[in-house]
VEXFI-329528 format. One record per residue (C-alpha): x, y, z; residue number from 1; residue in one letter. Coordinates in steps of 0.5 Angstrom, whole numbers, plus 500, padded with zeros to 3 digits. Layout:
BEGIN
x,y,z,k,r
X,Y,Z,NUM,A
...
//
This chain:
BEGIN
x,y,z,k,r
483,526,505,1,X
479,531,503,2,X
475,535,508,3,X
470,540,504,4,X
468,543,509,5,X
472,546,514,6,X
471,550,520,7,X
469,557,517,8,X
465,563,522,9,X
461,568,519,10,X
459,574,523,11,X
452,575,525,12,X
451,582,529,13,X
455,581,535,14,X
455,573,535,15,X
458,567,532,16,X
455,561,528,17,X
459,555,527,18,X
459,551,521,19,X
460,543,522,20,X
468,540,520,21,X
466,535,516,22,X
471,529,515,23,X
469,527,508,24,X
475,522,504,25,X
473,516,499,26,X
470,511,501,27,X
470,504,497,28,X
465,501,492,29,X
461,495,493,30,X
456,491,491,31,X
452,495,495,32,X
453,502,492,33,X
457,502,485,34,X
460,507,482,35,X
456,512,480,36,X
459,513,474,37,X
461,506,471,38,X
457,502,476,39,X
462,497,478,40,X
463,494,484,41,X
469,494,484,42,X
476,498,484,43,X
472,506,484,44,X
472,510,490,45,X
466,515,492,46,X
466,521,497,47,X
462,520,502,48,X
458,526,502,49,X
457,523,494,50,X
459,529,491,51,X
466,526,487,52,X
467,520,485,53,X
474,517,483,54,X
472,511,477,55,X
478,507,476,56,X
474,506,467,57,X
470,511,465,58,X
474,518,462,59,X
468,522,459,60,X
466,527,464,61,X
471,527,469,62,X
475,533,471,63,X
482,530,471,64,X
485,524,471,65,X
488,521,478,66,X
494,520,479,67,X
495,513,480,68,X
490,512,474,69,X
483,513,474,70,X
479,520,473,71,X
475,524,478,72,X
469,526,476,73,X
464,532,479,74,X
457,528,482,75,X
454,535,485,76,X
456,541,482,77,X
454,546,488,78,X
458,552,492,79,X
463,548,495,80,X
463,543,489,81,X
466,548,486,82,X
471,550,491,83,X
473,543,490,84,X
473,542,483,85,X
477,548,484,86,X
482,545,490,87,X
483,539,485,88,X
485,543,479,89,X
490,546,483,90,X
493,539,485,91,X
494,535,478,92,X
498,529,480,93,X
494,527,486,94,X
488,526,490,95,X
489,530,495,96,X
492,527,502,97,X
493,529,509,98,X
500,532,510,99,X
503,530,517,100,X
510,530,519,101,X
513,524,519,102,X
519,522,523,103,X
526,521,520,104,X
527,514,517,105,X
532,512,523,106,X
527,514,529,107,X
523,510,525,108,X
528,504,524,109,X
529,504,531,110,X
522,503,534,111,X
519,499,529,112,X
525,493,530,113,X
524,495,538,114,X
516,493,537,115,X
519,487,533,116,X
524,485,539,117,X
519,487,545,118,X
513,482,540,119,X
516,477,536,120,X
512,473,531,121,X
514,467,536,122,X
510,468,542,123,X
503,468,537,124,X
506,461,534,125,X
498,459,534,126,X
496,464,530,127,X
501,466,526,128,X
508,462,526,129,X
503,454,525,130,X
496,453,522,131,X
494,452,515,132,X
496,460,514,133,X
502,461,518,134,X
509,463,516,135,X
511,455,517,136,X
506,453,512,137,X
508,458,508,138,X
516,457,507,139,X
518,462,512,140,X
523,456,516,141,X
524,458,523,142,X
531,462,522,143,X
526,467,518,144,X
522,468,524,145,X
526,474,526,146,X
524,478,521,147,X
516,478,523,148,X
514,482,530,149,X
506,481,532,150,X
500,487,535,151,X
498,485,541,152,X
490,484,540,153,X
489,486,547,154,X
490,494,548,155,X
493,494,554,156,X
499,490,552,157,X
499,495,546,158,X
500,501,552,159,X
505,497,555,160,X
509,497,548,161,X
508,505,546,162,X
511,506,553,163,X
517,502,553,164,X
519,504,546,165,X
518,512,547,166,X
522,510,553,167,X
527,507,548,168,X
527,514,543,169,X
528,518,550,170,X
534,516,551,171,X
537,512,545,172,X
534,519,540,173,X
535,524,546,174,X
538,530,540,175,X
531,528,536,176,X
527,528,541,177,X
529,534,545,178,X
524,540,545,179,X
519,535,541,180,X
512,537,544,181,X
509,530,547,182,X
511,523,546,183,X
518,522,542,184,X
514,516,538,185,X
509,520,535,186,X
510,523,526,187,X
512,515,527,188,X
505,511,523,189,X
501,507,528,190,X
503,511,535,191,X
499,518,537,192,X
496,521,543,193,X
490,518,548,194,X
488,521,554,195,X
492,524,559,196,X
497,525,552,197,X
499,518,553,198,X
502,515,547,199,X
498,509,544,200,X
499,504,538,201,X
494,500,534,202,X
486,501,534,203,X
483,504,540,204,X
478,498,541,205,X
482,491,542,206,X
482,486,536,207,X
479,479,536,208,X
486,477,534,209,X
493,479,534,210,X
496,481,527,211,X
503,479,524,212,X
507,486,523,213,X
510,486,517,214,X
516,490,515,215,X
516,494,509,216,X
525,495,508,217,X
528,500,504,218,X
534,498,499,219,X
540,498,505,220,X
534,494,510,221,X
531,500,514,222,X
524,499,516,223,X
520,506,512,224,X
513,502,514,225,X
509,496,517,226,X
503,492,514,227,X
498,488,519,228,X
496,482,517,229,X
489,480,520,230,X
488,472,519,231,X
482,467,522,232,X
476,472,518,233,X
469,469,517,234,X
471,469,509,235,X
477,465,511,236,X
482,470,508,237,X
487,474,511,238,X
486,482,511,239,X
491,487,510,240,X
493,494,512,241,X
498,499,515,242,X
499,500,521,243,X
498,507,521,244,X
493,513,522,245,X
488,513,516,246,X
487,521,513,247,X
479,519,515,248,X
481,516,524,249,X
486,522,525,250,X
480,526,529,251,X
480,519,533,252,X
487,518,534,253,X
489,524,535,254,X
498,526,533,255,X
496,520,527,256,X
501,520,522,257,X
499,516,515,258,X
505,511,513,259,X
504,514,505,260,X
505,506,501,261,X
512,505,501,262,X
515,500,497,263,X
519,495,499,264,X
526,491,498,265,X
528,484,499,266,X
534,479,499,267,X
538,475,503,268,X
545,478,500,269,X
543,485,501,270,X
551,487,499,271,X
550,483,492,272,X
543,487,490,273,X
546,490,483,274,X
548,483,481,275,X
541,479,482,276,X
536,478,478,277,X
529,483,480,278,X
522,480,479,279,X
516,485,481,280,X
511,483,486,281,X
506,486,490,282,X
506,485,498,283,X
512,485,502,284,X
510,478,505,285,X
509,475,498,286,X
517,477,497,287,X
520,474,504,288,X
517,467,502,289,X
520,468,495,290,X
527,470,496,291,X
527,465,502,292,X
526,459,497,293,X
529,463,492,294,X
535,466,495,295,X
538,467,488,296,X
532,474,487,297,X
532,479,489,298,X
525,483,490,299,X
522,489,490,300,X
514,489,491,301,X
509,494,493,302,X
502,494,496,303,X
498,493,490,304,X
499,493,484,305,X
496,501,483,306,X
500,504,487,307,X
507,506,487,308,X
509,505,480,309,X
514,511,479,310,X
518,508,486,311,X
518,502,483,312,X
520,504,476,313,X
526,509,479,314,X
528,502,484,315,X
529,498,477,316,X
532,504,473,317,X
537,500,469,318,X
535,494,470,319,X
531,488,467,320,X
526,486,471,321,X
520,481,471,322,X
513,482,473,323,X
509,477,477,324,X
504,480,480,325,X
499,474,482,326,X
497,469,475,327,X
490,471,477,328,X
490,478,473,329,X
489,474,467,330,X
482,474,469,331,X
481,481,472,332,X
481,486,467,333,X
483,492,472,334,X
489,489,474,335,X
491,488,467,336,X
491,494,466,337,X
495,496,471,338,X
500,491,469,339,X
500,494,464,340,X
500,500,464,341,X
507,499,469,342,X
510,496,463,343,X
509,502,459,344,X
511,507,464,345,X
518,502,465,346,X
519,503,458,347,X
518,510,456,348,X
521,512,464,349,X
527,507,459,350,X
527,512,453,351,X
526,518,457,352,X
532,516,461,353,X
537,513,455,354,X
537,506,459,355,X
536,499,456,356,X
533,496,459,357,X
528,489,458,358,X
521,488,461,359,X
518,481,462,360,X
512,477,465,361,X
513,471,468,362,X
506,466,468,363,X
505,459,471,364,X
499,455,472,365,X
496,452,479,366,X
497,457,485,367,X
494,464,486,368,X
501,468,488,369,X
507,466,485,370,X
510,465,493,371,X
505,458,493,372,X
508,457,486,373,X
516,456,487,374,X
513,453,494,375,X
509,447,491,376,X
515,447,485,377,X
510,449,480,378,X
514,452,473,379,X
514,458,472,380,X
515,461,465,381,X
518,468,462,382,X
516,470,457,383,X
516,478,454,384,X
510,482,453,385,X
508,481,447,386,X
508,474,448,387,X
503,476,455,388,X
499,481,452,389,X
497,476,445,390,X
495,471,451,391,X
490,475,454,392,X
482,474,452,393,X
476,478,453,394,X
476,484,457,395,X
483,483,460,396,X
485,484,453,397,X
481,490,451,398,X
484,493,458,399,X
490,492,456,400,X
489,494,449,401,X
485,501,451,402,X
491,503,454,403,X
496,502,450,404,X
492,506,446,405,X
491,511,450,406,X
500,512,451,407,X
500,510,445,408,X
505,504,447,409,X
507,498,442,410,X
511,493,445,411,X
517,490,441,412,X
517,483,439,413,X
523,480,443,414,X
//
């Protein structure tokens, strides 16, 4: 994330004074701390020093448009902020992220595959496999369990895994590890440098419970990154996070690496991928649950409705696709806006690339997720984009119409 106050030196006669380095970064707004621009309590972000806002709704007064929708607003315009403003204007397509040396895909795939082999999900039957929201309850079969791993809750267990995986890399990839400084696993998201240069995995403290490891695979099936799912919190909801070093944790987890936000390809028969129908949804776990129940489909999944649109469009270019975001999008204006944005961007890409493709939306009555709906054998209805828009009401409809007017997009009746 953005660090506005870097360590600076000022010479005064023979002595130096230092301005301490401040890690800024963006944080989500909350009910207690709403967006200072639009006053909403979700989706927007504000820097920790209160100087910049990434508002998802209000364009008036913004200094630039953010890459994944929304607008950047300057809240405090002093000398430091003017410098930040110049920096933002130079990076026209995205909110800045830290540059880290990411390990090659071959190395990441080897490391994560070994992690799942050493710590498979079935070791934590009660926490992750059985139970109301365990893998079996979501429609997975016992043979499906090999696809997932488990991150132990105790630091000592994770340290042991980090050492074993590091030794594996040194033995199996001597050309890659030769001449590298530090542990071989540095550069693989989730691993970082602890005391005395020892490789570490996950946070520096014990978790309350083990976490499900969800691989994010590319088209060929190689693991690009991993997501964690923690269940059993006070709210009863599962919490998802990347197995990765966040931008504002880099000082606490030195030599850690950000995973980015890759998309996931789910299919039971990867050799016949082009022949299978395509569903676009949110979340690799949901995608894997869906294809376990409907193996004649393939799914391309994004980690969130507002991210990786360009990657989703590239992955489905020239192919008809159905979008199946959670059905509660019909009551959520911001999610509706993101779905409408993906539809318009995919259509524009098809026109520019000369492809004839069709985008539809799948709707249903009942559970929130499309995987749970299939598990219950409920009816899924695929509708055209125009019909989908015409069934919306209230703020979701306003958000879609506003965006499509801004993008000069008109859905074609099918």
